[in-house]
N, C-alpha and C positions, 0 to 999 in steps of 0.2 A: 240146873238147866238155865241157859241164857234166855233173856227176854225174846230174842229173835227166834230161838228154838221153840219157846212156848207158843209164840205167835204162829210159827209154821205148823206146829202140831194142831193148834186150834183150827187154823185154816184148812188143814187136811180133814179135820172132823166135819167142818161145815161143808166142804166139797163132797164128802162121803154121804152126808145127809141129803144133799141136793141130788146126788147120783141115784139114791134110792127112790127118788120121786115122791117125797113126802107131800101128801095132798095139801093144796093151798088152804083148804078149810081147816086143816089141823094146825097150820102155822099162823092163823090169825088174820088172814086176808092178804091184801096186796103186799108182795115182798118189798123189803127196804134194801137200799144199798148200804154198805158199811159206812159211807160218808154221812148218810142220814142218821144211822143208828148211833154212831160215835162221832161227836163233833170236837175237832181239835183246833186250837188257836195257838200260834200262828198257822195259817193255811199250809197244806202240803205243797212243797216246792217254793214257798215264799223266800224271797231274797231281801237283803239289806234290812233285816229285822233289827230294831233298835234295842240297846241294852236295857232300856226302861220298860220294854214290853214284857208281858208275863205269859207263861205257858198255862193254858187251860184245857182240860179234857172233861167233857160232860156228855150225858145221855138224856134225851127228852123223857124217857120212861125206862123202867127196868132198873138195872144196877150194873155198875162197873165191877168186874171181877179182879182185874189186875191192870196196872199201868207202869210202864218202865220208860224213863226218859234218860238219855245219855248224851253227853257231849263227846264227839269224836276227836281224839287227840292224835298226834304224830305217833305215839308209842302205845296206843290202846284207846280205851274209852273211860270216861268218868261219869258214874251215875249221879243223877240229881235226886236228892231225897224229896219225897212227897207223900201225900196222904189222901186216901179216898174219904170223902165226907161220910158221916154216919148214915145218911140216907142213901148212899151208894150212887148218887146222881152226878157227882163231880169229883175231880182230882185237882189238887193244887200243890205247888212246891211248899215244903215246910219252912223254907228260908227264902221267901220271895224278895227280901230286901237286897239279897246278893245280886239279883238281876242276871242278865245273860252276858256271856263273854263276847267280846268283839271278834270278828274274823273267825267264827267258829261254825261247825256243822253240828246240828242236833238231830237226834232220832227219837221218835215217839212210837211206842208199841202199846196198844191197848186191846183188852178183851172185855166184852160186856154181854149181858143178857138183856134183850128188850122186854117190853111188858107182856109179850106172848111167849116168853121162854126161849126165844131163838137166840142162838149164840153168834156173835159177830167179832171179827178181829180186824184191827186197822193198823197200818204201818205208814207213818208220815215222816218227812224230813224237811228241814228248813235251814237257812244259813243267816248269820247275823251280819250286821253292817261292818264293812272293812274301813277303818279310819284312814284318811289320806296320809296322816303323819304317824305311821307305825314305827315302833322301835323294836329291835331284836339284839341279842347278844351273840357275838361270834366267839366260840369258846375253844380253849385248849386245856387238856389234851383231848384227843378224839375218843368217842364212845368205843369201849371194848379194847382200848390200848393197854399194853403192859409198859410201864415207864419206870424210870429210876427214882431213887428215894429223895431226890431233890426237886421233884416236880412241884411247881406252883400252879394252881388252877387260876386261869385268867380269862376274863370276859371283856371283849371290846364291843361297845355299843355303837350302833350306826347313827345315833343322834345324841346330842348332849343331854345329860340327866340333871334336871333341876332338883327334883325330890329324891335325893340319894337314899334317905332313910327308907322310903317306900320301896324302892327297887332292891335295896339290900335285904329288907325283910322277906322279899319274894324269892330270894336265892339262898339255898343252904348247901353246905358241904359237910358230909358226915363220913365217918370211917369205922370200919370193923376190922380189928379191934379199935376201940375208941381212941381218939387223939384230940388234943386241944387245937382247934383251928380258929383263926381270926381273919377278918376281912380288912382290906386297905384300899382306899380310893386313890388313884392317880389321875387327878383332873376330873372332868365331867363325863368322860367316855370310857374309863377303864376301872374295873373292879377285880382285884386279885384276892385269892385265899391261900394261906399257907399254914402248915402246922408250926408249933413252937420250935420243934426240932425236926430233923429229917424223918420221913415216914419210915415205919418199920417194914422190912421186907414181908411180902405176902398180904399186906393190908388191902382190903377192898374199899374203894372210895366211891361215893355217890354224890353227884351234884344235881340238885333238884331245882329246875328253873320253873317258877310259877309266875311268869311275867304277863300272862294273858290277862288283860283288863287293868293292869297296873298303869297309873298315870305318871309318867316320868317327868313331864313338863306340861304346861297348859296345852291341851289339844293333842298331846302325844301319848298314845296308848300302846302297851305291849300286846303282842299277839302270840307269844311263845309259851308252850307248855311241854317240857321235856325232862327226862331223867337221863343223865350221862353217867355211866359207870366205867371205871377203869381199875387196873390192878397195879400194885407196886411190886416190882421185880427185886432182884438181888441188890445189895448195897455196894455201889462202886463210886469212888471219888478219885479225882486226879489232882495233883498239885504241880504247877509249872513254876519253876524257879528261873525267872528271866535272867538273873545275873549268872547263874550256873549253867544255863542253856540245857536244862533237863526237865523231864516230866516224870513224876513218880505216880504209879497207878496202884491204888489200894482197893481191895475187895473184901468186905466183911472183916476189916481190921488187919488183913494180911497183905503185905506188899507183893504185888504180882510182877512188877517190872519197873525199871527206870530207863526211860528212852531219851536219846539226844534230840533236842529241838532247836529251831531258830525262831525267835520271837521278834517283836517290833523293833525297828532300828531306833537310833537316838532321835531322829527327826520325827518318827511315827511310832512311838512306844505302844506296847500292848497295855490295855487297862489292867490295873490291879483288882483283886477282889474275886468273889465267888460268882461264877456264871453258870448257867444251866444249858445243856445241849437242847436246842429248840427244834432243829431239823437235821436229818441225815440224808446225804445224796451220794450215790456211788460216783457220780461225776457231775460237775456243774461249771458254768462259765463265771469268771470273775473279771469284771470290767471296771477299771478305775474311775470312769465317768460317773458310775452310779453311786459312788461313795466320796466324791469330792476330790479325787486324785487326777482328774483330767485324763489325758491319754498316756499316763505313765505305764499302764499295763492293760492288757486285754488277753486273758488266757481262756480259751474256749473249752478246755477239757481238764479242769482241776479235779484230781481223783480224791475219793474218800473225804468228802467235805462235810463238816458238821458246824452248823451255825451256833454261835454263842451269844450274839447280841443282834438287836434289830438294826443297829447302826452299821453292821457289816463285818464284825469280828468273827472269823472262822478258825477252827482247828482243822487242818487239811493236809493231804499229801502234797509233797513238792518233789517233782522230777527234774526241774530245770536248774536247781542250785547244785553246786559241786558238793560232794560228800563231806568235805572238811567243814562246811558251814554248820552242819548239824552237830550241836554240842560245842561249837567253837565261837560263834558270833551271832548277833541278832541283825537280820537284814530285811525283814518283811515290812509291809506297810501297816502293821498292827496285828496281823494274824499270827497264829502259831503254826509253824510248819514241821511236819515229820517227813523223813526220807521216804520216797516212793518211786515207782517207775511209771512211765507213761502208760495209761490204761489201767493203772491201779493194781499193782501186784499183791496177792494175798499174803505173801511171806515177808513183806516189807514192814518196818515199824508202823507206818500209816495203816496198812491193811490189817495188821495184828490188832491195833487199837480200835479201828472202825468196827471190826467183827465182834468186839467185846463191849461195845458201847450201846447205850439206850438213850432215846430222848428222855430227858429228866435227870440224867447224871450231872453231878456237879464237877466243874473244872475250876479250880482256884489258881489265880496267878499271884505270885509274891515277888518282891524285889524288882519290880519294873519301875521305870522312871515316870510313868503316867499316874493319874489320879485313880481312885477307886471307881469302878463302874457305877453309873447311876442305878438306883433300884428299879426304875421303870424302863431301862434299856435292856430289852429282852426280859428274862425272869431273874432280875438281879436283886430281888427282895431279901435274899439271905444276907445281904450286906447291911441291913437295917436292924437295929436292936429290937427285941420283941416288944418292949413297952412302946416304943415309937411306932412300930408296925400296928399295934392294937389301937393306938391313938388316931390312926387313919380311918377307922370305922365311922360310919354316920350314925351308929346306934350307941346308946349308953353302954 
């Protein structure tokens, strides 16, 4: 039974006794209020309680029967361990040095008997101080998602992190079945986690964010406590040969198809290397102004668009080029184009590939005239050797 349920049951019992009209002489004189019988600090409804403050529950006489203190989280509650003193008059946390978490809500439920044997129950809440310089991590993938075997877990922090070791200790990524996973920092705001090799299909992955109360920099405290769970789907990878103007799609080691493509032109070649599908859009707008190409193009209805890099590389449907372009020449501004129809036909090469793709699938480009994509451009960490990746951790 939860603490709240116990409290409710006791309160019902107290109400029942009151309803029976127990004579005042038998209850020891003037009735007390629950607040008088059970004294809780911080006060009920208190705000801006400091992390250095301590929770105290006590009774002036009688004894405490049970006390439950919980911190309310986004995904549930976390109990605070504590102990009632041998004389029954007080309760204190068993690990007071830990203090209170910032920007948190706490609930206290207590049941006690006073010196006359009367039972009381009390429920109080309070909130802790919200630091002005909070930091949180914006994460990918989303909770509950099913993603491809190339997914890299990525956190973008809203403030620069000075104590990277402290923040990294507060984040863990675990897998079932187990996989070797390591962290890598890209600058002061981004922390990525990837396995040594691609995830196994069916793996359940959990990212545990325990950033609440962690000091990322002087005066900058974390306020986040959350578990993010996602699942790895089937294993699909694709290889774009920019010189041959083809893309071969593999699933579970079996070739599904080889599709004709058009890649980046001589003046705007496509990146080489392994990229991960970051987003999928049935239709999107592509404006050259947003990626440094001025007014060279502005297409409001690009179908079957899948983002591969944060800098603007997409694999998408193309309805405006002549059919001979696909498989014949590279004409794009760096993207990879598949033949499509306006509005996105399901039976076109672009529609076929879009319906079979997941966020987290790897698309590798070879034999292009450009450099290898940077590891921090999208989820390009697969282009970094494992030992170098591990060297980017802030922990030994």
